[in-house]
DRENNUKE-362816 format. One record per residue (C-alpha): x negated, y negated, z; residue number from 1. Coordinates in nm, 2 decimals. Each point is the difference from the previous one (the first is absolute). Example, Ala and Ser with C-alpha at 12.3 -4.5 7.8 and 13.67 -1.06 7.14 Angstrom:
REM residues 2
px, py, pz, drenkol
-1.23, 0.45, 0.78, 1
-0.14, -0.34, -0.07, 2
//
This chain:
REM residues 321
px, py, pz, drenkol
1.73, -1.65, -4.74, 1
-0.12, -0.08, 0.35, 2
-0.25, 0.24, 0.15, 3
-0.08, 0.00, 0.37, 4
-0.28, 0.21, 0.14, 5
-0.11, 0.08, 0.36, 6
0.24, -0.25, 0.16, 7
0.00, -0.01, 0.38, 8
0.23, -0.23, 0.21, 9
0.00, -0.06, 0.37, 10
0.26, -0.17, 0.22, 11
-0.16, -0.14, 0.31, 12
-0.20, 0.30, 0.12, 13
0.22, 0.26, -0.18, 14
-0.12, 0.15, -0.33, 15
0.31, 0.01, -0.21, 16
-0.15, 0.11, -0.33, 17
-0.34, 0.17, -0.07, 18
-0.17, 0.05, -0.34, 19
0.32, -0.02, -0.20, 20
-0.03, 0.01, -0.38, 21
0.29, -0.05, -0.24, 22
0.09, -0.12, -0.35, 23
0.30, -0.22, -0.06, 24
0.12, 0.02, -0.36, 25
0.11, -0.33, -0.15, 26
0.21, -0.06, -0.31, 27
-0.10, 0.22, -0.30, 28
-0.23, -0.20, -0.24, 29
0.12, 0.04, -0.36, 30
-0.23, -0.13, -0.27, 31
0.14, -0.12, -0.33, 32
-0.25, 0.04, -0.28, 33
0.03, -0.03, -0.38, 34
-0.11, -0.19, -0.31, 35
0.05, -0.37, -0.05, 36
0.36, -0.08, -0.07, 37
0.14, 0.33, 0.12, 38
0.23, -0.17, 0.25, 39
-0.17, 0.05, 0.33, 40
0.08, -0.34, 0.14, 41
0.36, 0.01, -0.14, 42
0.06, 0.33, 0.18, 43
-0.14, -0.13, 0.33, 44
0.23, -0.31, -0.01, 45
0.30, 0.22, -0.09, 46
-0.07, 0.24, 0.30, 47
-0.03, -0.29, 0.24, 48
0.30, -0.19, -0.15, 49
-0.22, -0.32, 0.02, 50
-0.28, -0.13, -0.21, 51
-0.35, 0.02, 0.15, 52
-0.20, 0.12, -0.29, 53
-0.04, -0.22, -0.31, 54
0.10, 0.11, -0.35, 55
-0.09, -0.11, -0.35, 56
-0.06, 0.16, -0.34, 57
-0.38, -0.09, 0.02, 58
-0.25, 0.28, 0.07, 59
-0.16, 0.01, 0.35, 60
0.27, -0.21, 0.16, 61
-0.06, 0.17, 0.34, 62
-0.35, -0.07, 0.13, 63
0.03, 0.08, 0.37, 64
0.15, 0.28, 0.21, 65
0.36, -0.09, 0.10, 66
0.17, 0.20, 0.28, 67
0.37, 0.02, 0.00, 68
0.18, 0.14, 0.30, 69
0.32, 0.19, -0.06, 70
0.22, 0.08, 0.30, 71
0.34, 0.17, 0.03, 72
0.19, 0.17, 0.28, 73
-0.22, 0.31, 0.01, 74
-0.34, -0.08, -0.16, 75
-0.27, -0.26, -0.07, 76
-0.23, 0.01, -0.30, 77
-0.29, -0.23, -0.09, 78
-0.03, -0.03, -0.37, 79
-0.33, -0.13, -0.15, 80
0.02, -0.18, -0.33, 81
-0.34, 0.03, -0.18, 82
-0.17, -0.17, -0.29, 83
0.06, 0.17, -0.33, 84
-0.28, 0.25, -0.09, 85
-0.22, -0.15, -0.28, 86
-0.36, -0.02, -0.11, 87
-0.16, -0.30, 0.18, 88
-0.15, -0.28, -0.20, 89
-0.13, -0.22, 0.29, 90
-0.06, 0.00, 0.37, 91
0.36, -0.07, 0.07, 92
0.10, 0.30, -0.20, 93
-0.25, 0.21, 0.20, 94
0.17, -0.13, 0.32, 95
0.34, 0.09, -0.13, 96
-0.10, 0.36, -0.08, 97
-0.16, 0.05, 0.34, 98
0.32, -0.12, 0.17, 99
0.21, 0.24, -0.20, 100
-0.24, 0.28, 0.09, 101
0.00, -0.08, 0.37, 102
0.39, -0.01, -0.01, 103
0.01, 0.35, -0.16, 104
-0.23, 0.14, 0.26, 105
0.21, -0.14, 0.29, 106
0.33, 0.13, -0.14, 107
0.19, 0.30, 0.14, 108
0.24, 0.00, -0.30, 109
-0.08, -0.13, -0.35, 110
0.23, -0.13, -0.27, 111
-0.15, 0.01, -0.34, 112
0.23, -0.23, -0.21, 113
-0.01, 0.00, -0.38, 114
0.18, -0.21, -0.27, 115
0.23, 0.24, -0.19, 116
-0.01, -0.22, -0.30, 117
-0.38, 0.01, -0.04, 118
-0.20, 0.27, -0.17, 119
-0.24, 0.22, 0.21, 120
-0.36, -0.13, -0.03, 121
-0.35, 0.02, 0.15, 122
0.10, -0.21, 0.30, 123
0.29, 0.24, 0.08, 124
-0.24, 0.29, -0.02, 125
-0.23, -0.18, 0.24, 126
0.29, -0.03, 0.25, 127
0.08, 0.37, -0.04, 128
-0.36, 0.08, 0.08, 129
0.02, -0.21, 0.31, 130
0.32, 0.17, 0.11, 131
-0.16, 0.35, -0.04, 132
-0.25, -0.10, 0.27, 133
0.27, -0.09, 0.25, 134
0.10, 0.23, 0.28, 135
0.33, -0.18, 0.08, 136
0.35, 0.03, -0.14, 137
0.00, -0.18, -0.34, 138
0.32, -0.11, -0.18, 139
0.02, -0.09, -0.37, 140
0.24, -0.29, -0.05, 141
0.11, -0.04, -0.36, 142
0.10, -0.37, 0.00, 143
0.20, -0.20, -0.26, 144
0.22, 0.29, -0.09, 145
0.26, -0.25, -0.11, 146
-0.22, -0.06, -0.31, 147
-0.01, 0.36, -0.12, 148
0.24, 0.28, -0.10, 149
0.07, 0.30, 0.21, 150
-0.18, 0.21, -0.25, 151
-0.31, -0.21, 0.03, 152
0.02, 0.02, 0.38, 153
0.01, 0.38, -0.02, 154
-0.30, 0.00, -0.23, 155
-0.20, -0.22, 0.25, 156
0.09, 0.23, 0.29, 157
-0.11, 0.31, -0.19, 158
-0.33, -0.17, -0.10, 159
-0.09, -0.11, 0.35, 160
0.10, 0.33, 0.15, 161
-0.27, 0.16, -0.21, 162
-0.26, -0.25, 0.12, 163
0.05, 0.03, 0.38, 164
0.22, 0.17, 0.26, 165
0.17, -0.31, 0.15, 166
0.20, 0.07, 0.32, 167
0.28, -0.21, -0.16, 168
0.07, -0.16, -0.33, 169
0.25, -0.28, 0.03, 170
0.13, -0.21, -0.30, 171
0.09, -0.35, 0.11, 172
0.06, -0.36, -0.12, 173
-0.15, -0.22, 0.26, 174
0.13, -0.31, -0.17, 175
0.36, 0.12, -0.02, 176
0.00, 0.20, 0.33, 177
0.06, 0.33, -0.18, 178
-0.07, 0.30, 0.23, 179
-0.21, -0.20, 0.25, 180
0.23, 0.11, 0.29, 181
-0.05, 0.36, -0.10, 182
-0.38, -0.06, -0.01, 183
0.01, -0.12, 0.36, 184
0.22, 0.29, 0.12, 185
-0.24, 0.25, -0.17, 186
-0.30, -0.17, 0.15, 187
0.14, 0.05, 0.35, 188
-0.04, 0.37, -0.04, 189
-0.38, -0.04, 0.01, 190
-0.02, -0.24, 0.30, 191
-0.18, 0.11, 0.31, 192
0.17, -0.06, 0.34, 193
-0.11, -0.35, 0.11, 194
0.09, -0.31, 0.20, 195
0.10, -0.34, -0.14, 196
-0.30, -0.23, 0.00, 197
0.18, -0.31, -0.13, 198
0.33, -0.17, 0.11, 199
0.29, 0.07, -0.22, 200
0.00, -0.35, -0.16, 201
-0.36, 0.01, -0.11, 202
-0.05, 0.07, -0.37, 203
-0.37, -0.07, -0.04, 204
-0.31, -0.03, 0.22, 205
-0.17, -0.22, -0.25, 206
-0.06, -0.36, 0.14, 207
0.25, -0.27, -0.09, 208
-0.27, -0.20, -0.18, 209
-0.10, 0.29, -0.22, 210
0.36, 0.07, -0.12, 211
0.05, -0.38, -0.07, 212
-0.33, -0.02, -0.20, 213
0.12, 0.30, -0.21, 214
0.33, -0.16, -0.07, 215
-0.18, -0.30, -0.14, 216
-0.24, 0.21, -0.21, 217
0.30, 0.19, -0.14, 218
0.15, -0.32, -0.14, 219
-0.33, -0.09, -0.17, 220
0.00, 0.35, -0.15, 221
0.35, -0.04, -0.13, 222
-0.04, -0.35, -0.14, 223
-0.35, 0.02, -0.16, 224
-0.15, 0.19, -0.29, 225
-0.32, 0.14, -0.13, 226
-0.31, -0.01, 0.24, 227
0.15, -0.21, 0.28, 228
0.18, 0.28, 0.20, 229
-0.31, 0.20, 0.06, 230
-0.21, -0.30, 0.09, 231
0.21, -0.14, 0.29, 232
0.00, 0.04, 0.37, 233
0.22, -0.18, 0.26, 234
-0.12, -0.11, 0.34, 235
0.23, -0.13, 0.28, 236
-0.18, -0.29, 0.15, 237
0.25, -0.09, 0.27, 238
0.35, 0.09, 0.13, 239
0.14, -0.24, 0.25, 240
0.34, -0.07, 0.16, 241
0.10, -0.32, 0.18, 242
0.31, 0.00, 0.20, 243
0.30, -0.11, -0.19, 244
-0.18, 0.02, -0.34, 245
-0.05, 0.25, -0.27, 246
-0.29, 0.25, 0.02, 247
-0.29, -0.15, -0.20, 248
-0.21, 0.24, -0.21, 249
-0.31, -0.13, -0.18, 250
-0.16, 0.24, -0.25, 251
-0.28, -0.01, -0.26, 252
0.01, 0.18, -0.33, 253
-0.35, 0.10, -0.10, 254
-0.11, 0.04, -0.36, 255
-0.33, 0.07, -0.18, 256
-0.02, -0.27, -0.25, 257
0.09, -0.37, -0.03, 258
0.22, 0.07, -0.31, 259
0.21, 0.24, 0.21, 260
0.05, -0.27, 0.26, 261
0.17, -0.22, -0.26, 262
0.22, 0.29, -0.11, 263
0.12, 0.06, 0.36, 264
0.07, -0.36, 0.06, 265
0.17, -0.04, -0.34, 266
0.10, -0.32, -0.19, 267
0.10, -0.26, 0.26, 268
-0.02, 0.26, 0.27, 269
0.30, 0.19, -0.13, 270
-0.15, 0.35, 0.02, 271
-0.12, -0.02, 0.36, 272
0.33, -0.15, 0.10, 273
0.18, 0.30, -0.15, 274
-0.24, 0.24, 0.17, 275
0.07, -0.17, 0.33, 276
0.38, -0.01, -0.05, 277
0.03, 0.37, -0.08, 278
-0.24, 0.11, 0.27, 279
0.17, -0.22, 0.26, 280
0.34, 0.18, -0.06, 281
-0.16, 0.34, 0.07, 282
-0.18, -0.13, 0.30, 283
0.31, -0.14, 0.15, 284
0.18, 0.33, -0.04, 285
-0.29, 0.18, 0.17, 286
-0.02, -0.24, 0.29, 287
0.37, -0.07, 0.03, 288
-0.06, -0.38, 0.01, 289
-0.06, -0.30, -0.22, 290
-0.37, -0.08, -0.07, 291
-0.21, -0.27, -0.17, 292
-0.26, 0.15, -0.23, 293
-0.30, -0.21, -0.12, 294
-0.22, 0.15, -0.27, 295
-0.34, -0.11, -0.13, 296
-0.25, 0.16, -0.24, 297
-0.37, 0.06, 0.05, 298
-0.27, 0.14, -0.24, 299
-0.25, 0.26, 0.12, 300
-0.21, 0.12, -0.29, 301
0.01, 0.37, -0.07, 302
0.13, 0.08, 0.36, 303
0.12, 0.35, -0.10, 304
-0.36, 0.12, -0.04, 305
-0.13, -0.14, 0.33, 306
0.07, 0.22, 0.31, 307
-0.05, -0.30, 0.24, 308
0.26, -0.20, -0.19, 309
0.24, 0.29, 0.00, 310
-0.04, 0.03, 0.38, 311
0.05, -0.37, 0.04, 312
0.33, 0.02, -0.19, 313
0.15, 0.22, 0.27, 314
-0.08, 0.35, -0.14, 315
-0.11, 0.26, 0.25, 316
-0.36, 0.00, 0.11, 317
-0.03, 0.37, 0.07, 318
0.04, 0.10, -0.36, 319
-0.34, -0.14, -0.08, 320
-0.19, 0.18, 0.28, 321
//
């Protein structure tokens, strides 16, 4: 939204406009909220038909707000992928929950997405309580319907209908693209008249370096076990391009303990080579060009509990104010 108040414009000595106030409505902001592993990032990537949000089976994969821009012939929607709602265990967790809260407050439509194959628990009730405080159209998206029977789906719909009066309940499979087109067409019924803020070929307003760092972090999540996924961050140190050569990307994987550094590097460097190889393929698809990716590993003790370190690792400053 762009708000202009008391605008006056003169051309030479002629007053053309005097004390004009107006509001220009930009694309509708749609927040995607839900528990860890519900499929928020998978849905965003499916809607955009291109990967910008990382995915893994590890909790708290999404740490930052990721904006996806959907554009078709008659509409433009900005989707906000948020961290999964959970009880924080450190300063980074606090940061993630503040991000999710700010995204919800900015949203003009909210998608609450749940995993149809998971039982209802305290975290789900917490999300229902959040939804009850909202004053915007809220959809319930029942995801992963390919994993349940039609009878179970009906049972879930009935259960959630008794908890809250959602404007729409839409069963989907984000991974298998079931009913996602119907979700978009239904969403359009709730859009306000607006102008297109982004060119048609823009799918995110997140900086290039941020998306690249997330692709690298995703590969660490997918290739490592136990405590490592939660302990890492990725910083892009430099992106440079020389004429006639591949784009050169230098990045640092940050861990909390020396033992984790050895696990990331792997025996004879095999693990870090595999991380780099997989990340490079995704980065090349994103950028549409060949790249050279150089990775190193750095230890910063207990960085997730230190607000200054979290800031230094490219997380938003304003969340700590």
